[in-house]
C-alpha positions as CSV (number, residue, x, y, z in Angstrom):
1,M,4.3,-12.1,0.6
2,K,1.3,-13.9,-0.8
3,I,-2.1,-12.4,-0.7
4,W,-5.6,-13.6,-1.2
5,M,-8.2,-11.0,-1.9
6,K,-11.3,-12.3,0.0
7,P,-14.3,-10.9,-1.9
8,Q,-17.2,-9.3,-0.1
9,I,-20.0,-7.3,-1.6
10,A,-19.6,-3.6,-0.7
11,F,-22.3,-1.8,1.2
12,L,-21.9,1.1,-1.1
13,E,-20.9,0.8,-4.8
14,N,-17.7,2.9,-4.5
15,E,-16.6,1.5,-1.1
16,R,-13.1,0.0,-1.6
17,F,-9.9,-0.8,0.2
18,F,-6.6,0.2,-1.4
19,Y,-3.4,-1.6,-0.4
20,E,0.3,-0.9,-0.6
21,F,2.9,-3.5,0.2
22,S,6.6,-3.4,1.3
23,E,8.5,-6.4,2.6
24,N,6.3,-7.7,5.5
25,K,4.1,-4.6,5.8
26,I,0.7,-3.8,4.4
27,T,-0.7,-0.3,4.3
28,A,-4.5,-0.2,3.9
29,T,-6.6,2.8,3.1
30,Y,-10.3,2.9,3.6
31,K,-12.5,6.0,3.4
32,D,-9.4,8.2,3.2
33,I,-8.0,6.8,6.5
34,T,-4.7,4.8,6.4
35,D,-3.3,2.2,8.7
36,T,-0.2,0.0,8.4
37,F,0.1,-3.6,9.6
38,D,3.6,-4.8,10.3
39,F,4.2,-8.6,10.1
40,T,8.0,-8.4,10.2
41,Y,8.3,-10.2,13.6
42,L,5.5,-12.7,13.0
43,P,7.0,-16.2,13.6
44,D,6.0,-19.2,11.5
45,G,2.5,-20.2,12.4
46,H,-1.0,-18.7,12.3
47,L,-1.8,-15.3,13.8
48,E,-5.1,-15.7,15.7
49,N,-6.3,-12.1,15.8
50,V,-5.4,-8.9,14.0
51,D,-8.0,-6.6,15.5
52,E,-6.1,-3.5,16.3
53,T,-6.8,-0.9,13.6
54,I,-7.9,2.7,13.3
55,L,-9.9,1.8,10.2
56,E,-13.7,1.5,10.4
57,R,-13.4,-2.1,9.0
58,N,-10.6,-4.4,9.5
59,P,-9.1,-5.5,6.2
60,I,-6.9,-8.3,7.6
61,R,-9.0,-11.6,7.6
62,S,-6.1,-13.8,8.6
63,A,-2.3,-14.1,8.5
64,R,0.2,-16.9,8.7
65,K,3.9,-17.6,8.0
66,E,5.0,-20.9,6.5
67,N,8.8,-21.4,6.1
68,G,9.3,-17.7,6.4
69,V,6.7,-16.8,3.7
70,L,3.9,-14.5,4.8
71,F,0.3,-15.4,3.6
72,V,-2.4,-12.8,4.3
73,E,-6.1,-12.8,3.5
74,L,-7.3,-9.3,2.8
75,L,-10.8,-8.0,2.5
76,N,-11.7,-7.0,-1.1
77,L,-14.9,-5.1,-1.3
78,I,-16.5,-5.7,-4.7
79,G,-19.5,-4.6,-6.7
80,T,-22.4,-6.8,-7.6
81,N,-21.1,-6.9,-11.2
82,A,-17.5,-7.8,-10.4
83,A,-15.6,-9.9,-12.8
84,E,-15.4,-13.7,-12.2
85,E,-11.7,-13.6,-11.4
86,T,-12.5,-11.1,-8.7
87,K,-15.3,-13.2,-7.3
88,H,-13.1,-16.3,-7.3
89,P,-9.6,-15.1,-6.5
90,Q,-6.3,-17.1,-6.4
91,W,-3.3,-16.6,-4.1
92,I,-1.0,-14.0,-5.8
93,D,2.3,-12.4,-5.0
94,H,1.9,-9.0,-3.5
95,T,3.7,-7.5,-6.5
96,E,0.8,-8.6,-8.7
97,Y,-1.8,-6.6,-6.8
98,E,-3.7,-4.0,-8.8
99,A,-5.6,-1.3,-7.0
100,P,-9.3,-1.2,-7.8
101,E,-10.5,1.4,-10.2
102,I,-13.7,3.3,-9.4
103,S,-15.7,4.7,-12.3
104,E,-16.6,8.3,-12.6
105,E,-20.2,7.3,-12.0
106,E,-19.1,5.8,-8.6
107,G,-17.3,9.0,-7.7
108,G,-13.8,8.0,-9.0
109,I,-11.4,10.2,-10.9
110,P,-11.1,9.6,-14.7
111,N,-8.2,7.8,-16.3
112,G,-7.4,5.7,-13.3
113,E,-5.8,8.6,-11.4
114,N,-7.4,7.3,-8.2
115,K,-5.0,4.3,-8.1
116,M,-2.5,4.2,-5.3
117,E,1.0,3.4,-6.7
């Protein structure tokens, strides 16, 4: 699975999505609520709408399969001081995804313990 982390400035500084991946499934957590999106049976082509979610905001911006490879654009809420590579992302393999860290000042847990593994 290839993912593109579509940047959008967060409403609140510590507002983030956290993602986990397995095969053709994406599990998204937002504000301590989790939802799983299953693309296992998506045929080649573009999925028009992914609007069914229990999350307050939908993290799936688009999804398509090309020659059996899944490509998903995911919402990536960023801070105003985000790194350039975060502001201008590239397509990556889902295995390269790193969960965002939230600083202690933003309400995070020290030493990266708030990362989902």
